[in-house]
C-alpha positions in Angstrom: -24.7 -10.8 2.2 -24.6 -9.0 5.6 -23.0 -5.6 5.8 -19.7 -5.8 7.7 -19.5 -3.8 10.9 -16.8 -1.3 11.8 -14.8 -3.8 13.9 -14.7 -6.3 11.0 -13.5 -3.6 8.6 -10.9 -2.3 11.2 -9.6 -5.9 11.7 -9.2 -6.4 7.9 -7.4 -3.1 7.6 -5.0 -4.0 10.4 -4.2 -7.5 9.1 -4.0 -6.8 5.4 -0.4 -5.5 5.4 0.8 -8.7 6.9 -0.6 -10.7 4.0 1.2 -8.9 1.2 4.9 -8.0 0.6 4.5 -5.5 -2.2 2.2 -2.7 -3.4 1.4 -0.6 -6.4 2.5 3.0 -5.9 0.3 5.3 -7.8 1.6 8.8 -8.5 1.2 11.7 -10.8 4.0 13.5 -12.7 4.4 17.3 -12.6 2.5 17.5 -15.9 -0.4 15.4 -14.6 0.5 12.0 -16.2 -0.6 9.1 -14.0 2.0 6.5 -13.1 2.0 3.2 -11.3 4.9 1.2 -10.2 5.6 -1.9 -8.1 7.5 -1.6 -4.9 8.3 -4.0 -2.0 7.5 -2.8 1.5 7.9 -3.8 5.1 5.9 -2.8 8.1 7.3 -2.9 11.6 5.2 -1.8 14.5 3.7 1.6 13.4 6.4 2.3 10.7 6.4 1.3 7.1 9.4 1.2 4.7 9.2 1.4 0.9 12.0 0.5 -1.4 12.4 2.8 -4.3 14.7 2.2 -7.3 16.1 5.3 -9.2 14.9 3.9 -12.5 11.3 3.6 -11.2 11.1 7.3 -10.2 
């Protein structure tokens, strides 16, 4: 398998957000407990918007 060049990696990085509509948000609590939760997101231009529910925080 050939090693991808930087341009291929950059193209994949730039197009990936348009192929998904949600993500797993990984955080750590104040006491160091890891947490992961699902959240929908939207990207428009150079801005991204995440939707947070109070029960998920």
